[in-house]
C-alpha positions as CSV (number, residue, x, y, z in Angstrom):
1,M,2.1,-14.2,0.2
2,T,-0.2,-16.8,-1.3
3,G,-0.1,-20.4,-2.2
4,D,-1.4,-23.1,-4.6
5,P,-4.1,-24.8,-2.5
6,L,-3.4,-28.2,-4.1
7,T,0.5,-28.3,-3.8
8,G,0.8,-25.7,-0.7
9,R,3.8,-24.0,-2.8
10,A,3.8,-20.6,-1.7
11,F,5.2,-17.5,-3.6
12,T,5.7,-13.8,-3.1
13,V,3.8,-11.3,-5.5
14,A,4.9,-7.7,-5.9
15,C,2.6,-5.2,-7.3
16,I,4.4,-2.1,-8.4
17,Q,2.6,1.3,-8.4
18,T,3.9,3.9,-10.8
19,N,3.1,7.8,-12.1
20,S,4.3,7.4,-15.5
21,T,5.2,10.2,-17.6
22,R,5.0,10.7,-21.4
23,E,8.5,10.1,-21.9
24,P,9.6,6.3,-22.3
25,E,13.2,6.9,-21.1
26,T,12.0,8.4,-17.6
27,N,9.8,5.8,-17.3
28,I,12.3,3.0,-17.8
29,S,14.6,4.5,-15.1
30,A,12.0,4.8,-12.6
31,V,10.5,1.5,-13.1
32,S,13.8,-0.5,-13.2
33,D,14.8,0.9,-9.8
34,L,11.3,-0.4,-8.4
35,I,11.7,-3.8,-9.9
36,R,15.0,-4.4,-8.4
37,R,13.8,-3.1,-4.9
38,A,11.0,-5.4,-5.2
39,R,13.1,-8.2,-6.1
40,D,15.3,-7.5,-3.1
41,L,12.3,-7.8,-0.9
42,G,11.8,-11.2,-1.9
43,G,9.2,-10.6,-4.9
44,E,9.2,-13.7,-7.2
45,F,6.3,-12.4,-9.5
46,I,6.4,-8.8,-10.1
47,L,3.9,-6.9,-12.0
48,V,3.8,-3.3,-13.2
49,P,0.9,-1.0,-14.4
50,E,-0.9,-0.5,-17.6
51,I,0.8,1.6,-20.5
52,V,3.9,1.8,-18.2
53,N,6.3,2.6,-21.2
54,M,4.5,6.1,-21.7
55,L,1.4,7.6,-20.6
56,E,1.1,10.0,-23.4
57,P,-2.4,11.6,-23.8
58,K,-1.8,13.0,-27.2
59,R,-2.7,10.7,-30.0
60,D,-0.2,12.2,-32.6
61,L,2.6,12.1,-30.0
62,L,1.9,8.5,-29.0
63,L,1.9,7.2,-32.6
64,A,5.0,9.0,-33.1
65,K,6.7,7.6,-30.2
66,A,5.4,4.1,-30.0
67,R,7.8,1.5,-31.3
68,A,6.9,-2.2,-32.6
69,E,7.3,-4.8,-30.1
70,A,10.9,-6.0,-31.4
71,D,12.1,-2.3,-31.1
72,D,10.5,-1.3,-28.0
73,P,13.1,0.0,-25.4
74,T,10.9,-0.7,-22.2
75,L,10.3,-4.1,-23.3
76,A,14.2,-4.5,-23.8
77,A,15.0,-3.1,-20.5
78,F,12.3,-5.4,-18.9
79,R,13.7,-8.4,-20.6
80,D,17.2,-7.6,-19.3
81,L,15.7,-7.0,-15.6
82,A,14.1,-10.5,-15.8
83,R,17.6,-12.1,-16.5
84,E,19.2,-10.0,-14.0
85,T,16.8,-10.6,-11.1
86,G,15.7,-14.2,-12.0
87,A,12.2,-13.1,-11.5
88,W,9.0,-13.6,-13.5
89,L,8.0,-10.1,-14.6
90,L,4.6,-8.9,-16.0
91,A,5.2,-5.7,-18.1
92,G,1.5,-4.7,-17.0
93,S,0.9,-3.2,-20.6
94,L,3.0,-1.3,-23.3
95,A,1.5,0.8,-26.0
96,L,3.2,-0.8,-29.0
97,R,2.6,0.2,-32.7
98,A,0.6,-2.3,-34.8
99,E,0.0,-0.5,-38.0
100,A,0.6,3.2,-39.2
101,E,-2.4,4.5,-37.2
102,R,-3.1,2.3,-34.3
103,C,-1.3,0.7,-31.4
104,V,-1.9,-2.2,-29.4
105,N,-2.3,-2.0,-25.5
106,R,-0.2,-5.2,-24.8
107,S,0.4,-7.1,-21.6
108,I,3.9,-9.0,-21.7
109,L,4.8,-11.8,-19.2
110,I,8.6,-12.4,-19.2
111,A,10.1,-15.4,-17.9
112,P,13.3,-15.3,-15.7
113,S,15.3,-16.2,-18.7
114,G,14.4,-13.0,-20.5
115,D,12.0,-14.8,-22.9
116,V,8.5,-13.6,-23.7
117,A,6.3,-16.4,-22.2
118,A,2.8,-14.8,-23.3
119,R,1.2,-11.9,-25.0
120,Y,-2.3,-10.4,-24.3
121,D,-3.9,-7.6,-26.4
122,K,-6.5,-5.5,-24.4
123,I,-9.8,-6.7,-25.7
124,H,-12.2,-4.0,-24.4
125,M,-11.6,-0.4,-25.2
126,F,-12.3,2.4,-22.8
127,D,-14.5,4.7,-24.6
128,V,-16.2,7.1,-22.3
129,D,-17.1,10.4,-21.6
130,L,-16.9,11.3,-17.9
131,G,-17.5,14.8,-18.2
132,Q,-16.0,18.0,-16.3
133,I,-14.0,16.4,-13.3
134,E,-11.8,18.9,-11.3
135,G,-11.7,21.3,-13.9
136,V,-10.5,18.7,-16.4
137,R,-12.7,17.1,-19.2
138,E,-12.3,13.3,-18.8
139,R,-13.0,11.9,-22.1
140,Y,-11.4,8.8,-23.4
141,H,-11.7,7.1,-26.9
142,E,-9.3,4.0,-27.0
143,S,-10.6,2.6,-30.1
144,R,-9.3,5.8,-31.9
145,T,-6.0,4.7,-31.1
146,Y,-5.6,1.1,-30.3
147,R,-6.6,-2.0,-32.1
148,P,-8.5,-4.2,-29.7
149,G,-7.2,-7.9,-29.1
150,A,-9.5,-10.7,-29.9
151,K,-8.1,-13.6,-27.7
152,A,-8.3,-14.6,-24.1
153,V,-4.8,-15.7,-22.8
154,T,-3.5,-17.7,-20.0
155,A,0.1,-18.7,-19.4
156,D,1.7,-21.3,-16.8
157,L,3.7,-19.9,-14.0
158,P,5.6,-22.2,-11.7
159,W,2.8,-21.8,-9.0
160,G,-0.2,-22.1,-11.3
161,R,-2.0,-20.6,-14.4
162,L,-2.4,-16.9,-14.8
163,G,-5.2,-15.2,-16.7
164,M,-4.3,-11.9,-18.3
165,T,-6.4,-8.9,-18.5
166,I,-6.0,-5.2,-18.4
167,C,-7.8,-2.2,-16.7
168,Y,-11.3,-2.0,-18.4
169,D,-11.5,-5.5,-19.1
170,M,-12.4,-5.9,-15.3
171,R,-16.0,-4.8,-16.0
172,F,-16.7,-7.9,-18.2
173,P,-17.1,-11.0,-16.1
174,H,-17.6,-13.3,-19.0
175,L,-13.8,-12.8,-19.9
176,Y,-12.8,-13.8,-16.6
177,R,-15.0,-16.9,-16.5
178,A,-13.4,-17.9,-19.8
179,L,-9.9,-17.7,-18.5
180,A,-11.2,-19.4,-15.1
181,K,-12.8,-22.4,-17.5
182,K,-9.0,-22.6,-19.1
183,G,-7.7,-23.2,-15.7
184,A,-6.7,-19.7,-14.5
185,E,-6.1,-19.6,-10.8
186,F,-4.9,-16.0,-10.7
187,F,-5.8,-12.9,-12.7
188,S,-3.5,-10.1,-13.5
189,V,-5.4,-6.7,-14.0
190,P,-2.6,-3.8,-14.6
191,A,-4.5,-0.7,-14.9
192,A,-4.5,3.0,-15.3
193,F,-7.6,3.5,-13.6
194,T,-9.3,7.0,-13.6
195,R,-9.6,8.8,-10.3
196,P,-13.3,9.5,-10.5
197,T,-14.2,5.7,-11.2
198,W,-12.1,4.4,-8.8
199,R,-14.3,5.4,-5.8
200,A,-17.3,3.6,-7.2
201,H,-15.8,0.5,-9.0
202,W,-11.9,-0.2,-8.3
203,H,-12.0,-2.3,-5.4
204,V,-15.5,-3.8,-5.7
205,L,-15.0,-5.2,-9.3
206,L,-11.4,-6.7,-8.3
207,R,-13.3,-8.6,-5.3
208,A,-16.2,-9.6,-7.7
209,R,-14.0,-11.1,-10.5
210,A,-11.9,-12.8,-7.6
211,I,-15.1,-14.3,-5.6
212,E,-16.9,-15.3,-8.8
213,N,-14.0,-17.6,-10.2
214,G,-12.2,-18.6,-6.7
215,A,-9.1,-16.8,-8.0
216,F,-6.5,-14.4,-6.8
217,V,-6.5,-10.9,-8.3
218,F,-3.1,-9.1,-8.8
219,A,-3.7,-5.5,-10.0
220,P,-0.9,-3.0,-10.1
221,A,-1.8,0.5,-10.9
222,Q,-0.8,3.8,-11.9
223,C,-1.3,6.6,-9.6
224,G,-1.0,10.4,-9.1
225,E,-1.2,13.2,-11.9
226,H,0.1,12.9,-15.4
227,A,0.5,14.9,-18.4
228,E,-2.3,17.2,-19.4
229,G,-3.9,16.7,-16.0
230,R,-5.0,13.1,-16.1
231,K,-5.3,11.8,-12.7
232,T,-5.2,7.9,-12.0
233,Y,-5.6,5.9,-9.0
234,G,-3.5,3.2,-7.4
235,H,-4.2,1.1,-4.2
């Protein structure tokens, strides 16, 4: 439970942890069940992780499966769930087709009416080479597949203003300061954080962004092992 210090209005936030596969249909079924369970437990604002529609490591397969926002089945299912449950829902992020050879990594806030209240495209691309980790080469080049966003986004919830970010953004404090200056009292940080980097950075960076800005941080994350040996950490 948390609350607006000015009004004293409390609300319940549910951060859902998932182990997404490379197939959207499988993920929709699994996450829909968790969203309903979270609502049954009192969740009023329910958040799911980054790239929750499909964690597809192969670029060509991702581009073949990705749909434009208007045609994405995961978003359609989430909009129906928001109407069904009456909760605010953050589709942590979805891989959506933006152009012929690139997608966007888009976080979408959905109102209880099922309407899209806000959209945020991930600004900072995760282009790193972590080397050989537990027998798997951890190399990521998101900018080859995703078109970066260019706009800091806030949205008003019934309990205060939300600043929307995604995963790797958390390493860039200027973005959170800009959101705070726009009135954000809460930050959403849906993630698919790599197993090696969480040990050094996950908790400390989330806490740093909260302390610097006097804001709450909600960070639902992927976890476990995914296709092609990718491993993520959620806590």
